[in-house]
C-alpha positions as CSV (number, residue, x, y, z in Angstrom):
1,M,-17.2,27.5,15.7
2,T,-17.2,28.8,19.3
3,N,-14.1,30.0,21.1
4,D,-14.3,26.8,23.3
5,Q,-14.2,24.6,20.2
6,R,-11.2,26.4,18.6
7,P,-8.4,24.6,20.6
8,T,-10.0,21.2,19.8
9,M,-10.2,22.1,16.1
10,H,-6.6,23.3,16.0
11,F,-5.5,20.0,17.6
12,R,-7.4,17.9,15.1
13,L,-6.1,19.8,12.1
14,S,-2.6,19.8,13.6
15,L,-2.7,16.0,14.1
16,L,-3.8,15.7,10.4
17,M,-0.8,17.7,9.3
18,F,1.5,15.7,11.5
19,L,0.3,12.3,10.1
20,N,0.2,13.6,6.5
21,F,3.8,14.5,6.5
22,T,5.0,11.3,8.3
23,I,4.0,9.5,5.0
24,L,6.4,11.6,3.1
25,G,9.1,12.1,5.7
26,S,9.6,8.4,6.2
27,W,11.0,7.7,2.8
28,V,11.5,10.8,0.6
29,P,14.9,11.7,2.3
30,V,16.4,8.3,1.3
31,W,14.6,7.8,-2.0
32,A,17.6,8.5,-4.2
33,P,19.9,6.1,-2.3
34,F,17.1,3.5,-2.4
35,L,17.1,3.8,-6.2
36,E,20.9,3.4,-6.1
37,Q,20.4,0.3,-4.0
38,L,18.2,-1.1,-6.9
39,E,21.1,-0.1,-9.3
40,C,18.9,2.2,-11.3
41,S,20.7,4.3,-13.9
42,P,20.5,8.1,-13.9
43,H,18.0,7.9,-16.8
44,E,15.9,5.3,-14.9
45,S,16.0,7.4,-11.7
46,A,14.9,10.5,-13.6
47,W,11.8,8.6,-15.0
48,I,11.0,7.3,-11.5
49,F,11.4,10.7,-9.9
50,A,9.2,12.2,-12.7
51,T,6.3,10.2,-11.3
52,N,6.1,12.8,-8.6
53,A,5.6,15.4,-11.3
54,L,3.0,13.4,-13.2
55,G,1.1,12.8,-9.9
56,A,1.2,16.6,-9.2
57,I,-0.1,17.3,-12.7
58,L,-3.0,14.8,-12.7
59,G,-3.9,14.1,-9.1
60,P,-4.9,17.5,-7.6
61,I,-7.0,18.5,-10.6
62,V,-9.1,15.3,-10.4
63,W,-9.3,15.3,-6.6
64,G,-9.8,19.0,-6.4
65,Q,-13.0,18.6,-8.5
66,I,-14.1,15.6,-6.3
67,A,-13.6,17.6,-3.1
68,D,-15.1,20.8,-4.4
69,R,-18.2,19.3,-6.0
70,W,-18.9,15.6,-5.1
71,L,-17.3,14.1,-2.0
72,A,-16.5,15.4,1.5
73,A,-12.8,16.4,1.9
74,E,-12.1,14.1,4.8
75,K,-13.3,11.1,2.8
76,C,-11.1,12.2,-0.1
77,I,-8.1,12.3,2.2
78,S,-8.9,8.9,3.7
79,V,-9.2,7.2,0.3
80,C,-6.0,8.8,-0.9
81,C,-4.0,7.9,2.2
82,L,-5.1,4.3,2.2
83,A,-4.3,3.9,-1.5
84,S,-0.9,5.7,-0.9
85,G,0.0,3.2,1.8
86,T,-0.7,0.3,-0.4
87,C,1.4,1.7,-3.2
88,L,4.3,2.3,-0.9
89,W,4.2,-1.3,0.4
90,L,4.2,-2.6,-3.2
91,A,7.1,-0.3,-4.1
92,A,9.1,-1.6,-1.1
93,E,8.6,-5.2,-2.4
94,S,9.6,-4.3,-6.0
95,T,13.0,-5.2,-7.4
96,R,13.0,-3.8,-10.9
97,P,13.0,-0.2,-12.0
98,L,9.8,-0.6,-14.2
99,E,7.9,-2.1,-11.2
100,V,9.0,0.8,-9.0
101,F,8.0,3.3,-11.7
102,W,4.4,2.1,-11.9
103,C,4.1,1.8,-8.1
104,C,5.3,5.4,-7.8
105,F,3.1,6.7,-10.6
106,F,0.0,5.5,-8.8
107,L,1.4,6.5,-5.4
108,W,1.7,10.2,-6.4
109,L,-1.7,10.2,-8.0
110,F,-3.1,9.7,-4.5
111,L,-0.4,11.2,-2.3
112,I,-0.2,14.7,-3.8
113,P,-3.9,15.4,-3.3
114,V,-3.6,14.5,0.4
115,L,-1.6,17.7,0.7
116,S,-3.7,20.0,-1.4
117,V,-7.1,18.7,-0.1
118,G,-5.7,18.7,3.4
119,A,-4.7,22.3,3.1
120,S,-8.1,23.2,1.7
121,L,-9.9,21.4,4.6
122,A,-7.8,23.3,7.1
123,F,-8.6,26.6,5.5
124,R,-12.3,25.8,5.7
125,H,-12.2,25.2,9.5
126,L,-9.9,28.0,10.5
127,R,-11.5,31.4,11.4
128,N,-8.5,33.4,10.1
129,P,-6.2,31.1,8.0
130,E,-3.6,33.8,7.4
131,T,-2.8,34.0,11.1
132,E,-3.7,30.5,12.2
133,Y,-2.6,28.2,9.3
134,G,1.1,28.5,10.0
135,R,0.7,27.2,13.5
136,V,-1.3,24.3,12.2
137,R,1.0,23.5,9.3
138,L,4.2,23.5,11.4
139,W,2.9,20.2,12.9
140,G,3.3,18.7,9.5
141,T,7.0,19.6,9.6
142,L,7.3,18.2,13.1
143,G,5.8,15.0,11.7
144,W,8.5,14.9,9.0
145,I,11.2,15.4,11.6
146,A,9.8,12.8,14.0
147,I,9.5,10.1,11.5
148,G,13.0,10.9,10.2
149,W,14.4,10.2,13.6
150,V,12.3,7.1,14.0
151,L,13.8,5.8,10.8
152,T,17.3,6.7,11.8
153,A,16.8,4.8,15.1
154,W,15.4,1.8,13.2
155,Y,18.4,1.8,10.9
156,R,20.8,1.9,13.9
157,I,19.0,-0.9,15.7
158,T,18.7,-3.2,12.7
159,T,22.2,-2.7,11.3
160,G,24.1,-2.5,14.6
161,G,26.3,0.1,13.0
162,D,27.0,-2.0,9.9
163,S,25.7,0.2,7.1
164,D,26.4,-2.5,4.5
165,I,23.3,-4.5,5.6
166,L,21.0,-1.5,5.7
167,D,17.8,-2.0,3.7
168,R,16.4,1.2,2.3
169,A,13.0,-0.5,1.6
170,D,12.2,-0.4,5.3
171,A,11.6,3.4,4.8
172,L,8.9,2.7,2.3
173,R,7.3,0.1,4.6
174,L,7.3,2.6,7.4
175,G,5.6,5.1,5.0
176,A,2.9,2.6,4.2
177,W,2.0,2.1,7.8
178,C,1.9,5.9,8.2
179,G,-0.4,6.2,5.2
180,W,-2.8,3.5,6.5
181,L,-2.9,5.2,10.0
182,T,-3.6,8.6,8.5
183,G,-6.4,7.1,6.3
184,V,-8.1,5.7,9.3
185,Y,-7.7,9.0,11.3
186,A,-9.2,11.0,8.4
187,W,-12.6,9.5,9.1
188,T,-12.6,11.3,12.5
189,L,-12.1,14.8,11.0
190,P,-14.9,17.3,10.9
191,H,-17.3,16.8,8.1
192,T,-16.3,19.0,5.2
193,P,-18.8,18.6,2.3
194,P,-18.6,20.6,-1.0
195,L,-19.8,24.1,-0.8
196,P,-22.6,25.3,-3.1
197,R,-21.6,27.4,-6.1
198,P,-22.6,31.0,-6.1
199,A,-25.7,31.8,-8.1
200,T,-23.7,34.0,-10.4
201,V,-21.7,31.0,-11.8
202,M,-24.5,28.4,-11.8
203,G,-25.0,27.2,-15.3
204,V,-21.8,28.7,-16.6
205,N,-19.7,26.3,-18.7
206,E,-22.4,23.5,-18.3
207,R,-23.2,23.2,-22.0
208,H,-20.5,20.6,-22.5
209,W,-20.2,17.5,-20.4
210,L,-16.4,18.0,-20.0
211,A,-17.0,21.5,-18.5
212,T,-19.4,19.9,-16.0
213,V,-17.1,17.1,-15.0
214,F,-14.2,19.5,-14.4
215,D,-16.2,22.6,-13.4
216,A,-14.2,23.5,-10.3
217,P,-10.7,23.3,-11.9
218,L,-12.0,25.3,-14.9
219,Q,-13.3,28.0,-12.5
220,A,-9.9,27.9,-10.7
221,M,-8.1,28.4,-13.9
222,R,-9.7,31.8,-14.3
223,L,-7.4,33.0,-11.6
224,F,-4.8,33.3,-14.3
225,R,-6.5,36.5,-15.3
226,H,-4.9,38.1,-12.2
227,R,-1.4,39.2,-13.0
228,S,-0.2,38.3,-9.5
229,F,-1.5,34.7,-9.8
230,A,0.1,34.3,-13.2
231,V,3.5,35.6,-12.0
232,L,3.4,33.4,-8.9
233,C,2.6,30.3,-11.0
234,G,5.4,31.1,-13.5
235,C,7.8,31.5,-10.6
236,L,6.6,28.3,-9.0
237,F,7.1,26.4,-12.3
238,S,10.7,27.6,-12.5
239,V,11.5,27.1,-8.9
240,Y,10.1,23.6,-8.8
241,A,12.2,22.7,-11.9
242,T,15.3,23.5,-9.6
243,F,13.6,21.7,-6.7
244,S,14.2,18.5,-8.7
245,L,17.9,19.0,-8.1
246,S,17.3,18.8,-4.4
247,A,15.0,15.8,-4.7
248,Q,17.4,13.8,-6.7
249,L,20.8,14.9,-5.6
250,T,20.8,16.3,-2.0
251,A,21.0,12.8,-0.4
252,L,23.7,11.7,-2.9
253,L,25.7,14.9,-2.3
254,L,25.5,14.4,1.5
255,E,26.4,10.7,1.3
256,N,28.8,10.3,-1.6
257,H,30.4,13.8,-1.8
258,L,30.4,14.9,1.9
259,G,30.7,11.5,3.5
260,V,27.6,11.5,5.8
261,A,26.9,8.0,7.1
262,K,24.1,6.1,5.5
263,E,22.2,5.4,8.7
264,L,22.4,9.1,9.8
265,L,21.1,10.5,6.5
266,P,17.4,10.8,7.5
267,A,18.3,12.6,10.7
268,V,20.8,15.0,9.1
269,Q,18.2,16.0,6.5
270,T,15.7,17.0,9.2
271,L,17.8,20.1,9.7
272,A,15.8,21.6,6.8
273,Q,12.5,20.9,8.7
274,T,13.9,22.4,12.0
275,T,14.0,25.9,10.5
276,E,10.7,25.2,8.7
277,V,9.1,24.8,12.1
278,L,10.5,28.1,13.3
279,S,9.6,30.1,10.2
280,L,6.1,28.6,10.1
281,A,5.6,29.8,13.7
282,L,6.8,33.3,12.6
283,L,4.8,33.2,9.4
284,P,1.8,35.2,10.6
285,I,4.2,38.0,11.8
286,L,6.1,37.9,8.6
287,M,2.9,38.1,6.5
288,V,1.9,41.2,8.5
289,R,5.3,42.9,8.6
290,L,6.6,42.1,5.2
291,G,3.3,41.4,3.4
292,P,2.8,38.4,1.0
293,K,5.3,39.7,-1.5
294,G,8.0,40.5,1.0
295,T,7.6,37.1,2.7
296,M,7.7,35.2,-0.6
297,T,10.8,37.2,-1.7
298,L,12.5,36.1,1.5
299,G,11.7,32.5,0.7
300,L,13.1,32.8,-2.8
301,T,16.2,34.4,-1.5
302,A,16.8,31.6,0.9
303,W,16.4,29.0,-1.9
304,T,18.8,30.8,-4.1
305,L,21.4,30.9,-1.4
306,A,20.9,27.2,-0.6
307,L,21.5,26.2,-4.2
308,T,24.5,28.5,-4.4
309,V,26.1,26.8,-1.4
310,F,25.4,23.3,-2.9
311,S,26.9,24.4,-6.2
312,I,30.2,25.0,-4.3
313,G,29.9,21.8,-2.3
314,Q,32.4,22.7,0.4
315,P,33.1,23.0,3.2
316,K,31.1,20.1,4.6
317,A,29.8,22.0,7.6
318,L,28.5,24.9,5.5
319,A,26.8,22.6,3.0
320,I,25.0,20.8,5.9
321,I,24.1,24.0,7.6
322,S,22.6,25.4,4.3
323,L,19.9,22.7,4.6
324,A,18.3,25.1,7.1
325,L,17.6,27.5,4.2
326,H,15.3,24.8,2.6
327,G,12.9,25.2,5.5
328,V,12.7,29.0,5.1
329,F,12.0,28.5,1.4
330,I,9.1,26.1,2.1
331,S,7.5,28.2,4.7
332,C,8.0,31.7,3.3
333,F,7.5,30.9,-0.4
334,V,5.5,27.7,-0.8
335,V,3.2,27.9,2.3
336,A,2.9,31.7,1.9
337,G,1.9,31.1,-1.7
338,Q,-0.8,28.7,-0.5
339,L,-2.2,31.3,1.8
340,Y,-2.2,33.9,-0.9
341,I,-4.0,31.6,-3.4
342,N,-6.6,30.7,-0.7
343,R,-7.2,34.4,-0.2
344,L,-7.6,35.0,-3.9
345,A,-9.8,32.0,-4.7
346,R,-13.6,31.8,-4.3
347,D,-14.9,29.7,-1.4
348,D,-16.4,27.0,-3.6
349,M,-13.2,26.3,-5.6
350,R,-10.4,26.5,-3.0
351,A,-9.4,22.8,-3.2
352,S,-9.2,23.2,-7.0
353,A,-7.2,26.4,-6.6
354,Q,-4.7,24.6,-4.4
355,G,-4.8,21.8,-7.0
356,V,-3.9,24.3,-9.8
357,M,-0.9,25.3,-7.7
358,Q,0.2,21.7,-7.4
359,F,-0.4,21.2,-11.1
360,V,2.0,24.0,-11.9
361,N,4.5,22.6,-9.4
362,G,4.2,19.3,-11.2
363,L,4.9,20.7,-14.6
364,G,8.1,22.3,-13.1
365,L,9.1,19.1,-11.4
366,L,8.5,17.1,-14.6
367,T,10.7,19.4,-16.6
368,G,13.3,19.5,-13.9
369,H,13.6,15.8,-13.3
370,F,14.4,15.0,-16.9
371,L,16.9,17.9,-17.0
372,V,18.5,16.6,-13.8
373,G,18.8,13.1,-15.4
374,W,20.5,14.7,-18.4
375,L,22.8,16.8,-16.1
376,R,23.8,13.7,-14.2
377,G,24.9,12.1,-17.4
378,L,27.1,15.1,-18.1
379,V,28.7,15.6,-14.6
380,G,28.7,12.1,-13.3
381,A,29.5,12.0,-9.6
382,N,30.4,15.8,-9.6
383,Y,27.2,16.7,-7.8
384,P,28.1,20.3,-7.0
385,A,28.4,21.1,-10.7
386,A,24.8,19.9,-11.3
387,F,23.6,22.5,-8.8
388,V,25.2,25.5,-10.7
389,P,22.3,25.8,-13.3
390,G,19.8,25.6,-10.5
391,A,21.4,28.4,-8.6
392,V,21.4,30.6,-11.7
393,V,17.7,29.9,-12.5
394,A,16.7,30.6,-8.9
395,G,18.5,33.9,-9.0
396,I,16.6,34.9,-12.2
397,V,13.3,33.8,-10.7
398,L,14.0,36.0,-7.6
399,I,14.5,39.0,-9.8
400,V,11.4,38.3,-11.9
401,F,9.2,37.8,-8.8
402,A,10.5,41.0,-7.1
403,A,9.8,43.0,-10.3
404,G,6.5,41.4,-11.5
405,F,4.4,40.3,-8.5
406,R,1.8,42.6,-7.1
407,A,-0.3,41.2,-4.3
408,R,-4.1,41.7,-4.5
409,R,-7.2,40.4,-2.8
410,R,-10.1,38.4,-4.4
411,G,-12.2,40.6,-6.6
């Protein structure tokens, strides 16, 4: 890629990130209230939220193999986005918890890989991912913010200020259109076919058909031999178990405990993405000044503080402002972790390496969602009390990561 082509490539990848995250940002912030609108019990909500985890466990491994070995990454993204849009539309028209569960199960099987394969595609086409990816990825956050404000404006227009007639399903329909649009755009992305495997690994693990079918994920699993990768994944598992608290209860805490108006909820929650944009823009500097470990420690510290504030639940202004810490966590821990894993992984298995990261996140989410369902049964509408265990776990993870993680390069 010549210097003249780099701005065009950055624009194309940035637009991909923007569109990818409009699919999520259109409906995820109001998902918990939508399930309340369907009168789902805490137990039913926990099962539906767990589909996110099941998709993160199954989807990236399968699609990582497909993108690393069989099908061009941009075509994988297109198929997944088109299928995601269809699943969202069907979920919007569903009226029973069981119908929503199955729609969401298939939705996440396709939607999670959009993020992992999309990151892998961006890494392939950036000359220096560690300094350039943050500036590309921040457009995903801007997409989340933009669609959140679009949804808020739609709610204000359609309800005329009467929140009692607000239909949460409109958010899912908006997400469906975003998915279809992204699926069409993906066909315009630069061709990104699978890379050939190094000669040193050709023939390895091919004596069994299962090893051949899942060759790339199995190769990526070998990264667990590195202590740094194992510690990072262990911390990701634990942190994403606490992330389930945010997914299920943040909107309910804001609306039912702090009194944020229903139609303003999507816009208020974009405060988290506002700081994410800033921290992503600063990520290259942070990675140089603090290093991978220092940057990820900063992200974990922000997450621990955010959960601590939510566990107190008052005053209202402080709880809302603490949403800004979510953006620092995503940029400095999750995205910095993606960059570190990309640096550690071999070229021919990077989509699968990102898939392993999503797999670990999914296991954490699966554990967390069921624990949150159990916690909600104990604490009822006392949402701050449910955040207390999460704050404690996040604090322990911060200590373990600071003591056990040692950054290293591929080797």
